[in-house]
C-alpha positions as CSV (number, residue, x, y, z in Angstrom):
1,X,39.0,154.9,183.6
2,X,39.0,155.5,187.4
3,X,41.6,153.9,189.6
4,X,40.5,151.6,192.4
5,X,41.0,154.3,195.0
6,X,38.6,156.6,193.2
7,X,36.0,153.8,192.8
8,X,36.1,153.3,196.6
9,X,36.0,157.0,197.3
10,X,33.0,157.4,195.0
11,X,31.2,154.6,196.8
12,X,31.8,156.3,200.2
13,X,30.6,159.6,198.7
14,X,27.4,158.1,197.3
15,X,26.7,156.3,200.6
16,X,27.1,159.6,202.6
17,X,24.8,161.4,200.2
18,X,22.2,158.7,200.3
19,X,22.2,158.3,204.1
20,X,21.7,162.0,204.9
21,X,21.2,164.2,201.8
22,X,20.6,167.4,203.9
23,X,23.8,167.0,205.9
24,X,25.9,166.3,202.9
25,X,24.2,168.7,200.5
26,X,27.4,170.7,199.9
27,X,29.7,167.8,199.5
28,X,31.1,167.5,196.0
29,X,33.0,164.8,194.2
30,X,35.7,165.6,191.6
31,X,36.7,162.7,189.5
32,X,40.4,162.1,189.0
33,X,39.6,161.0,185.5
34,X,38.5,164.5,184.6
35,X,41.6,166.1,186.1
36,X,44.5,164.7,184.2
37,X,44.9,163.4,180.7
38,X,45.9,159.7,180.4
39,X,49.6,160.2,179.8
40,X,52.8,160.2,181.9
41,X,53.8,163.7,181.0
42,X,51.5,165.1,183.7
43,X,52.7,163.0,186.6
44,X,55.9,162.2,188.4
45,X,55.0,158.6,189.0
46,X,51.7,157.9,187.0
47,X,49.8,159.1,190.1
48,X,51.1,162.4,191.6
49,X,50.8,165.4,189.4
50,X,53.7,167.5,188.4
51,X,53.6,171.2,187.4
52,X,52.3,170.3,184.0
53,X,49.6,168.2,185.6
54,X,48.5,171.0,187.9
55,X,47.9,173.1,184.8
56,X,45.3,170.5,183.7
57,X,43.8,170.3,187.2
58,X,43.4,174.0,187.8
59,X,40.5,174.6,185.4
60,X,38.6,171.6,186.9
61,X,38.9,172.9,190.4
62,X,38.1,176.5,189.3
63,X,34.9,175.3,187.6
64,X,33.9,173.3,190.7
65,X,34.5,176.3,193.0
66,X,32.5,178.6,190.7
67,X,29.6,176.2,190.7
68,X,29.7,175.8,194.5
69,X,29.7,179.6,194.9
70,X,27.0,180.1,192.3
71,X,29.2,182.1,190.0
72,X,28.7,181.9,186.3
73,X,31.4,182.1,183.7
């Protein structure tokens, strides 16, 4: 379940994309829900990732970068 900050960020993202789709065509949104499992082992304070958390985040970012660059894998 997304945190309140992510819900607000998503609304801003959706608003930008709706107002000027051409200008924001390359803007991407990565959900925090997809980045970390729901346990405290991956964060220092239930918010900020630790080294273990970054191991979970890396594949999410790598996939997004590959998609943006048009690379398949």
